[in-house]
N, C-alpha and C positions, 0 to 999 in steps of 0.2 A: 331481643328485638321486640318492638311493639307492632301493633297492627299497621300503623302508618309507615313504619320503616320497612315492613315486609312488602307492603303495597308499592312503595317507592322503588325498592330494589327490583321487584319483578317487572315493573314498568320500564326500568332502565335497560332491560335486555332488548336487543334489536328486534323491531317488528311486533312487539307485544301490545295487545289492546285489552281493554277491560270492559265488562258489562255486568248486568245484574238480572239475568233471565229468571232466576229462582226467587226473586224478592230482595228487599232491602238488606236482609241479614247475610247475604252471600255475595262476594265479588268473585267473578270468574275471570281468569286471564287466559288469553288465546294467542296462538301463533297461526296465522293464515286460517283463522276460524276454528282451530282445533284447541280444545281446552286442555291445559296441562297443570294448572293450579287453581284451587278454590280456596278463598280466604273467608273464614266465618267471622263476621263482625257483630252478630247479634247474640242473644242469650241462649238460643237453642243449641244444646250440646248433648252428646250421649251421657247417660248417668255415670258411666265408669270413671270419667275424669272430671265430673262436675262442670264448672263453667270455665275451665282453663282455656286460654286462647289456642286455637288450632287452625291448621290449614290441611287441605287434602292435596296429595301429590300423585301424579301418574308416573310410575316407574316400572322397569322390567320386573316380572314376577320374582326372579331370583334375587334381585336387589331389594325388593320389598321384604322378602323372607330374611335376608341378611340384617337389614336395619331393625326389623321387629325383634330379632334375637338379641341384638346388641343394645338396643335402647328401649327401655320400658315405656317411654313416652311416644313411641311409634307403634301404632296399632292398625289392624285392618280397617279400611274406610267404612264409615257408618252408613253413608248414602250411596256409595259407588261400588263398582265391581272390586271385590276384596282381593282378587288375584293381581289386579293391575293398579290399584289405588291404595294408598296408606294415609291415615290421619296422623298428623304430626303435632303434638302438643309442645309448642316451641318456646314457651315462656322461660324455661330454665336451661335451654340448650345454647351453645355458643353460636354467635352470629355467623361465624365462618361456616359452620356445619349447615345451617339453614340456607345460606346463600349457595353453597355447593349443591345441596339437594335440589333446590329450585332450578339451578343450571342443568342438573342431570335431567330433570323433567322436561325442561326446554329443549335440550339436545335430543332427547328421545323423540319428541314430536317433530323436531326439525329433520331428524334422520328418516322419518317416514313420509316426507314430502317428495313430490316429483323432483328429479335431479336438478333442474334449473333453479328451483326455489330452495332446495336443500343446500346447495353450495352457497347460496346467498347468506344463509344463517349459520353455517358450520365453519366459516373461515375464522374461527376462534379456537384455541386449543381445547380439546375435550379430554377430561381425566377419566381413565379406566382403572379400576382397582379390584383385583380378584385374588382369592387364594388359589393354590395350584389346581385343586379339584374342579374349580369353576371355569378354568381356561378351556376354550374350545381348541380343537386341533389346529385350526388356522391361526388362532391367536398365539399359541405356544410356538408354532413354526416361525411366525414372524418375529417374535421376541428373540428367539434363539438366532435367527438369521441376522438380525441387526447387531446382536452382541458379537457374533462371529465376525461380521463385517468391520466392526470398530476395533475390538480388542485383539483379534487375531490378524486380520488382513491389514487394516490401516496402521496399527501399531507394530506390525511385523513381529508379533510375539507368539511363540508356540506355548500354550498353556492349557490346562484342563478346565474348560468353561463349565461343563456339566459335572459339578462337584458333589451332587447329592443333596444340596441344601434347598434346591428349588421347591421340593415337595412340601417343606415346612414353612415356606416364605409367603409373604404377601407381595404380589406383583403389581406395580403401578406403571402406567405409561400414558403419555399425552399424544393425541393425534391431531393433525390439522388436515381436514378432509380425510383421505384414506391413508395418509403417511404418518408413521411414528416419528415424532420429533424429539422425544425425551423418554427415558425410562429409568427405573430403579427397582430394587427388590429390598424388602425388609425381612431380615432373618431373626427368629427368636433367639433368646439367650441360650448359649450352650451348643449352637450349631456352627455357624461360620466363625463366631468369636464368643468369648466368655459372656459379654453383655449382648443385649439386643444390638443388631448392627444393620447398617445400610450399605449396599454394594451394587455392583453392576450399573453404576450411574453413567448414563449416556445422554448426550444431546447430538442430534443429527443436523440441527439448524443452529449454528453457533452465533453468539453475539446478539441474541434476541431475548435473553432473559428466561428462556425455557428451562435451562438447567436449574436456576434458582427456584422457579416454581415447582419443579419436580422434587427438589430436596425438601422444600417446605411441606409438600404433600406427604412425602415419605416420613418426615418427622411426626406429622399428625397421625399417620397410620401406625407408626411404632408405638405411640402413646395409646391410641385407641384399641389396637389389637393385642398388644403385649404389655400394656401398662408401664411402658419404659420410663425410667427415671434418668438413666444414663444410656446414651447411644454411642457406639464406637464405629469408626470407619477406618479402612486402610486406604489412605489418600495418596495419590501420586504427588510427590513433593512439590512439583511446579504448581499444583492446584490449591496449595495451602490457603492463599488469600480468598479464593472462591468459597471454600468451606468455612472460613472464619466469618464470611459475610452472612452465613445462616446460623451462626452461633456455636460452631465447633472450635475447640482449642487443641493445639498440639499436645499430645500426652506421651510421646516416646521420642527417642532419638531416631534419626533416619536409618532405614534398613532396605536391603534389596529384596524385591519380590518379583519373580519371573523376569529378572534382569532389568528391572526398572526401579529407581529410587522411590521409596514410599515413607510415609510417616503415619503413625497411629494418631487419630484425632478423636476427641470425645465431646459430645453435647450433653449438658446436664440441665434437667428440668428446673425451672426457677419457681 
């Protein structure tokens, strides 16, 4: 992305305004007056990265730490509170990553607004992504509750949901307001399956495209966290077309799993 693309994308988010209170070299983006992104458009840059294009994002402290560990181009903010802000040198990062991080900053500020205003801006799916140790007790409870509701109660299937793989997995879920509308987990190779795998895929609001969004996020997480080249899933046979729509191909004959016909499907990085 270039400067203008970053600016256009950020302004496309509902309710966002821009101004330049710090001079012509910096554009600040606000939601209800609260700054969540600063885009640097002049020459003034920290020495560490030279004059590489950058923006500053407001994110939760634990998310800042995670991104700084994972991406060398994400660093503690130069001019802002380093606990809550990170500088992102975005020139060589994928556009989708930059857009997602900007949305995370937007949602963080939106979530801190009074309820009437908060709901105005949060009626879009919000992605949550955490490793097991980062989950709060409430988050873990809700994820397991929804899994039990769908896989055990709705499908009338008695099976062992708590299989020991959750501790090694990356957990992803989408919320709309306070409700979980989709979820999945990404397991490293050698845990649930021989290859990196995606499982526990659920949508609680069907027919709205949330399941496809969830799978695309899960694929991205598998590549980012586990360097996945191949990703396997154990798909219920009736859902074959859905998984094909996100790049998976059938890689086994049908088999029974917990009394339900399944097939193994594989995604391969191109």
